[in-house]
N, C-alpha and C positions, 0 to 999 in steps of 0.2 A: 710375586708369590710371598706369602707370609714367611718370615725368616725362620721361625720355629719349624714350620712344615718342611721348608727346604732342607734344614739341618737333619730332620728325621729321615727324609728321602735319601740323603747322602748316606746315612747309616744303613738304610735298607739296601742301597746299592753295594755297600761294603759287605753286607751279609750274603748277598747273591754271589759276589766275587769269591768270598771265602768258601761258600758252598760248592762252587765249581772246582775250586782248588782242592778241597777235601775229597771230591769224587774221583780224583786222579789216582787214588790208592785204595785197594780193598780194605786196608786197615782203618781208614778214616772215612770211607764212603757213607757209612750210616750217620756219622756226625755231620757230614756234608749235607745229607738230605734234611736233617733236623734244622741245621743252621739256615738253609735256604727256605724251609717251611716257615720258620720264625720271621724271616724277612718278608715273606709273602703275607703273613698275617698282619704284621705291622703296616705294610703297604695298603692292605684293605681297610685298616682302621683309620688311616689318614687319607682316604680318597680325596682327590682334588677335582674341583670343577675346572672348566676350560679357562676361567678367569684367574686360576691359580689359588683360589680360596678353598679352605677345608669345607666339605659338604656338611659337616656337623654344625658349622657356624650359621647355616641357614635354617636350622630347625629340622625336625623329623618330618618325613613325608611318606606317602604310600610307596614311592619308588625305592626308598631305603628299606622299607619292609620287604619288598620283593628281593632286594639284594641279599638281605639276611636269610630269607627263605631259600633262595637259590644256593647260597653258600652252604647252608646246612644240608641241603640235598646233595650237593657235590661232595661234601665231607663224608656223608653216609655211603655214597656210591664208591668213593675212593677207598674207604676203610673196608667195605665189603669185598672189593676187588683184591685188596692187599692180603686179606686173610683167607679168601676162598680160592683164588686162582693158583694152580699148581706152578711150581717153578719152571716146569717144562713148557708151560703155556705163557710164560712171561713175555716172550717176543710178541705174541698176539696182543696182549694187554698194552704193551708199550706202543704198538702201532695204532691201536684203537684210541688210546688216550691222546696220542699225538695228533691224530686226526680231529678229535674233538677240540683240541686247543687251536688248531688251524681254523676250524669252522667258527669257533667263538671270535677269533681275531677278525675273520672276514665279516661276521655279522656286525661287530662293533663299527668297523669302517663303513659298511653298507648303510647302517642306520644314520651315521654321522653325515654321509654324503646325501642320502635321500631327504634328510631333515632340511637341508638347504635347497635341494633341487625339486622337491615335490610341487606339482602344479595344483594340488587339491586346494591350497590356500586361495587361489584365484577363483575357484568355483564357489567359495563361501564368502567372497567379498573381502578377503584379507590380502593385504599387499604381499606380493611374492618377495621373499627375502633375497638379498643380493647373493650372487654366486660366491662360494667360498674362495678365498685367495688361492692362487696357484700353489703357494707353499704348503697349503693344507690339502688341496685337491689331489696333488700327486701322491702324498703318503696314503690318503684314503683309497685311491685306486690301486696303488701297489699292494696295500694290505688286503684288499678285497681279492685281487688276482692271486697273490701268493697263498693267502689263507684258504681260499676255496679249492685251489689246486692241491694243497697239502691235505685238506679234508678228504676229498674224493680219492686221491692217490693212496692215502693211508688206509682207507676202507678196503681198497683192492689188495693192499699189502697184507692186511689182516686176513682177508679171505684166502690168499695164497698160503700164508703161514698156517692157517687152520685146515688146509687141504681141500677147501671148497673149489678152488681154481688151481689145478696142479701144474698144467703145462703152459708155457708162454703162448700167447695167442697173437699170431702175426698174419699179415696178408700183404701181397705185393703193393708197393707204393705207400705203405703205412707211414713211414717217416716223412714222405712228401706231404701227405694229408695232414699229419700233425704239425708240420712246419707252416702250412697254409692257415690252419686254425690259429696257431700262435701269432701269425702276422695279422690276422683279422682282430684278435684280442688286443694286440699292441696298437693297431690302428684306431680301434674304438676308444682305448685309453687316451690316445693322443687327441682325438676329437673331443672327448669329455673334459680334458684338461682346459680347453678354451671355451667350452660350451656346457658348463656344469650347472645349468638351471633350465627349467621348463619341461614340457611333455616329452620332447625328443630326447632330452638327456636321460629321463627316467627309462624310456624304452631302450636306449643304447646301453644304459647301465645294466639293465636286466639281461639283455642279450650277452653282454660281456661276462657277467656273473655266471650265466648258464654255460657258455663256452669254456670258461675257466674250469668249472666242475667237470665237464666232459674231457677237457684236455688232461686233467689229473688222472682220469680213468685210462685214457688212451696212452698216456706216458708209461704207466706201470703195468698194464696188461701184457705187453710183449716181454717183460723181464721175468726170468726164471726164479723159482722159489729160493734157490740157494744164493741169489744175489740180493735177497731182501735185507741183509744187514746193511749193505751200502745204501739201499733205497730208503730204509727207515732213517738212517743217519742224515741223508740228504733232505728228506721231508721234514725231519726235526729241525734242521737249519732253516728251512722255508718258514715253518711255524714261528721260529724265533724272529726272523726278519719281519714277518707280518705283525707280530706283537710290537716290535720296535717302531714300525711305521704307524701303528695305532697310537703309540706314545707321542709321536710328533703331531698326529692329527688332533689329539685331545689334550695336548700339553701336559703329559704325565712323564716326568723324568724317570721314575722307577720302572715304568714299562719300557722306556727306551734302553735303559741299562740292562734289564733282564732279557729283553729280546735280542739285544746285540750280543750278549754273552752266549745265549743259546745258539744264535745264528752262526757266530764265529767258531764256537767249539764244534758244532755239528758239521760245518764245512771242513774244518781241519781234520776231524775224525773220518769224514768221507774220503778225503784225499789220502790219508794214511792207509785206509783199508784198500783203496784202489792200488796204492803202491805195493801193499802186501800181496796183491793178486797180479801185479805187473800188468795192469789194465788201466787205460784212461777212463775217466768218468763217462765220456761220450760212448765208449764201448759198452759199458754197463747199461746206459740208458737207451742206446739205439742199436746195440749189436744183436739183441735177441739171443743172447748166449744160451746154448742148450736146446734151441729149437731145431727143427729139421732143416737141414741144409746149412746150418751154422756150425758151431763148435762141436756138435755131436759127431761129426764125421770122424770115424775111427782111424787111428794111425795103423801102421803095418803090424803084422802079427808079432807078439812078444815071444822071444826065445826063452825057453825054460820050462820047468815042470812045477806045478802046484803041489806042495807037500802038506798033507793033513797031519793033525795031531789031536790027542785026546786031552781032557782037562787034567788027568793025573800026570801025564807027561809034562805038560806045561807047568804044573805045580812043582815038580822036581827042579826044573830049570830056575824057577823063581826062588824057591826055598834055599838054594845053594849059590845064589848070585851075591855079589857084593854091592852092586849098584843097579837099580831098576828105574827106568824112565817110562811113565805112562803117558800116552798121547790120546786125550779124549776127543771125541768128535760128535757129530749130530746123532749118530746111532746110539751113543750112550744116553743122550737126552730122550730120544724116542723110547728107549727101554726103561727109562727112569732108574738107571743103574748107578747113580752117583753115590748112594749110600753103600752099595755093595763095593764100589771102588774104594771108598774110604775105609771100609772094613778090611779089604785086602791089603791096603797100604798100612794100616795099623798092625796087622798080623806080621807083615814083612818087617816093619819097624821093630817089633818085639825081638826079632832075630838079629838085630843089629845091621839090617840091610838099609842102605841109603835109598830112599824113594823120592823121586821128583816127578812133577807133572809138566810136560812141555805144552805150552799154550800157543796155538797159532792165532794170529790176529783175526782171521775170518772164519774160525771154526764155529759152527752152530748157526743160529738164525737171527742173531742180533749182536751188536758189539759187546764183547765181554760175556757172551752167553756161557762159555765153559767156566769162567771165573765165578759167575753167579751160582751155577749149579753146584760146583765143588765147595763154595763157601757155605751154601745151604746145607751141605752134608758135613760141615765142620772140618773140612780139610784145612790144615794150617796154611796161612797166607804165604809163609816163606818157602813152601813146597811148590808153589805155582811159579814156574820160570818161563819167561818170554822166549820166543823162538830165537831171537838174535843172541840171547845170552847163553842158551843151552847148546846150540848147534856146534860151536867149536869143541865141545867136550863129548860129543856123542860117540866118538870112536872108543872111549873108555867105558862105555855102558855095556854091562853084561847082557841084560835083557831089556828090550824095548817092547812094551805091551801097547799095541794100537787098538783102541776100543771105538769102533764105529766111525773112524776117520778114513777118508779116501784120498781125494785130490790133494789135500794138504801134506801128504806124505809120499806122493807119487814121484819117483825119480825121473819120470818122463819130462818133468819141468827142467831138468838139467841135461838129460841125455838125448831127447828127441826134438830136433829143431822144427819138425813139422807138427809137433803137438800143439793144440790150442792153448795149453797152459805153459808152454816153453817160456822160461824166464821168470816164472812165478816163484817167489821165495817159498821154500817148503821146510818142514822139519826133517832133518837128515836121519830118519829112522834107519835107512838102509846101511848107515855107517856103523851101527851097533853090532856087537858080536852075534847076537841072536835076536830075531824079531818075531813076535807072536802077534798075529793079526786076528782080532775077534770080529767076525761079520756073520750076518745071517746067510749070505750067499756070495757068489762071485759077481753080483750085479755091479755095473759101472757106477761111478759117482756122478756128480752134477755135470762134469765136463763130457760125459758120455764116452770115455775112452778107457782102455785097459790100464790097470795099475801095474806098472813094472815091478813094484815092490813085491807083489804076490808071487812073482816067479824067480826071485832072488834065491841063491843057494842058502843063505842064512835066514830065510823066512819060513815060518810054519803057520798054517791056517787053522784056527779053532772056530768051527762053524757053530751057529746056534744063537739063541736070544742072548743078548749081552748080560742081562741081569742073571739069568739062569746059569750061564757059563761062569760068571764071576762068583756066584754062590758055590758052584762046584769047585772052583779054584781055591776059594777060602777054606772049604772043608778038606780039600786035598793037601793044602799047605799045612794046615793044623795037624794032619795025620803024618807028615814027614818029620 
């Protein structure tokens, strides 16, 4: 490879690494996106051929015109999505874009494989190319398998987040059938590794590709909507691994680095979220959590009485508190109440009240969902406190305001050994002096069980739409 190109690609790799690093903090996340985008732009400008030379060194061609056209179309779609999609719909857009990335990686690998395996050359009197070396064939097959699985799985995740497919879809023997399909796919990949040329290879490859698409659908369909943060993170890591494999197949170091970064960070995030739910990844993927006969089986009746309150009563408690902690959940996102939450926080801050936001790792429908929503409403970053940091001081909180959160504040995770969420780390809202829970109704959360918090002596329920209730709270606080 040309030394100058190699040097530039090293710089591109550094930009990718810095971008990932900056994304670890809300304060630098925007800069991280820009840094990574600059790296991607530079990587596009120094595209390399499989022989390691810069494509521009060979002169302009129709293929490069298509690359520019496709890039401009992609930029237009991305810009339109960024400016038009609401923050509450960001999980759906992430799932959709991740799926497109996986599909693109699968197509790149597929075209590279079929270019060497196609039997059409024989029909037109051209000598059939030699089968690609095993060191290239394996990455091609891996990228095709993982990329197509990520594509179809992400589309199903998008539909679940959009509410088009609400309940987990399961049937007896589903995991066995999925396992058999996976074995067939692996078997075809093994056969293609040693027979990567000719008519039979093309047929086997098409069958493998089709089964991989179907397996992605079959893998995600049984998973409940509230587990989509874990699924999106896992599928994101799959897309990264597919891109890295493409890099090996077409000898592009920038793709290898970028894909490896995405794959490793996505895998780590998946494991961290599963740890936050006290569930192994296998339980998320194969447990059909939340489906009938699964975790939805209710535990015993909860002892206690649900105590209601009105917005003006809640406002008095908030206005005369010294420290308030707000726990946001998916209900806040659905009601699009993040701006009302920030307004309430500002009003309390004017009175000298310390206000913090307790963030659970899996609250919402994608990793960091609550952070994104609150940042969009201009809530200061230093007010967003992670669960592990804020829990030790919850006993010194005067009022804990729970907005649309359910399982992530359910004391059954500590108190009820038969509960499906037992052992799951939660935000210790029940340790606060007073808890105000804002919900539309007494409906159960994703786990399908009663929330013990609602029946605690120090808990009051404020029913209604979160945005309307928060607006009423703001008005009442101002009046006190």
